[in-house]
N, C-alpha and C positions, 0 to 999 in steps of 0.2 A: 313334509309329508308331500308325497311322488305329484307333481302337476296338473298332469292329468287325473290323478284319481276321483271316483266318484263317490260320495258319501253314501254308504245303502243303509244302514241303522246305527244307533246305539243301545245297551244290557246294564242294567246296573250291575255291578261285581262286587257291591258292598263294603260300608268299611269309606265311604264319601268316591270311591270309583268306579268309571263307567270303563266300559267295551266301547271301541267305537268301530266301527268296520268299515271299510272300504273296496269297491273295485279297482281295478286297473287292467288290461288289453294292453298290459306288459306282459312278456314271458317271466312265468319262476327268479327262471337265474337269471336273465336284467335285475326285475327288482331286489334280489340279493344285492347286488353288484349295486348297484345305485344303493342302498340302506350303505352298504358297508364305505361306500365315498362319502356320502352325505355326515353318516355319524362318526367316522372317521374310527370305527371297530368292525373289528372280524366278525362278531355273534355266533353263534350256538347255533346247529344242526338239531333241532331237538328230534326229527324224522324224518328217515328215509323215504321210507313209504304211508301215505304221501310224502314228498319231498315239506318240510314246515321248518321256519330258520325263525330264529330269535334275537336281538338286539335289544340289551337293558340299556333304560337311557338312563335310571337315576338308583342309586341306592334300594335296596330293597328294605323294608321296617317293620318286621312282623306283629308289632305290638300298633300299627300305625294303619298295613295295608293291608287290602284282601288277594294282592296281586300284583307282583313288580312289575314296577313302572317301566313301558315296554315298548317294542314296534314288532311283531311277527308277521312275516307272509308265509301263507301255504298254496301249494298249487293247485286248485279244481280241474286241475285235466290230468290228474294222474288216474292212471289205470284205462285211459280213452272215454272217460269224465267230459259232457260235454261243456264243461266249466258251471260255475257258479249261479246261479239263475238269479236276475234281476227281479229283487222284489216288487220295483214298480210298472206295475202292468202295462203293457202299453211300450214302454222306458225304452230305447237302444243305447246300450248295445243290448241284448235278451239273455245273454251270459258272460262272466269276466271268468275269464282264463286263472286268473290271482285274486287273493285278496287277502289285504293287510288289514290286520287289527292292535289299534294303538288301545294301549292302558295310559293315561299319564296322572300325575300325581295326584295323592285323594283330594279334595276340595277342602278347603282349610272351616273347619267348625266353630 
């Protein structure tokens, strides 16, 4: 995980997996570069608009998983947006330019 990432929330993804959402003050391109270096893989650009990049971190097994274990980075300043709003009222920063979504391997049943 990026060192200054702020945990925001998690969501059930199904089949024992969760989406964990983090906000970072790092610009999108720098976050992608950080994960390319940290994970030693190039990853895949999922969308140009809004910029979204994904790094798969383990093999996807459709029979056991709802989503591929991955790190997904999304630019929330695209199109002039002020960023992803911090869900914690009164917390600083108020908005994050970049969001990191982590989907780990499923919890063993």
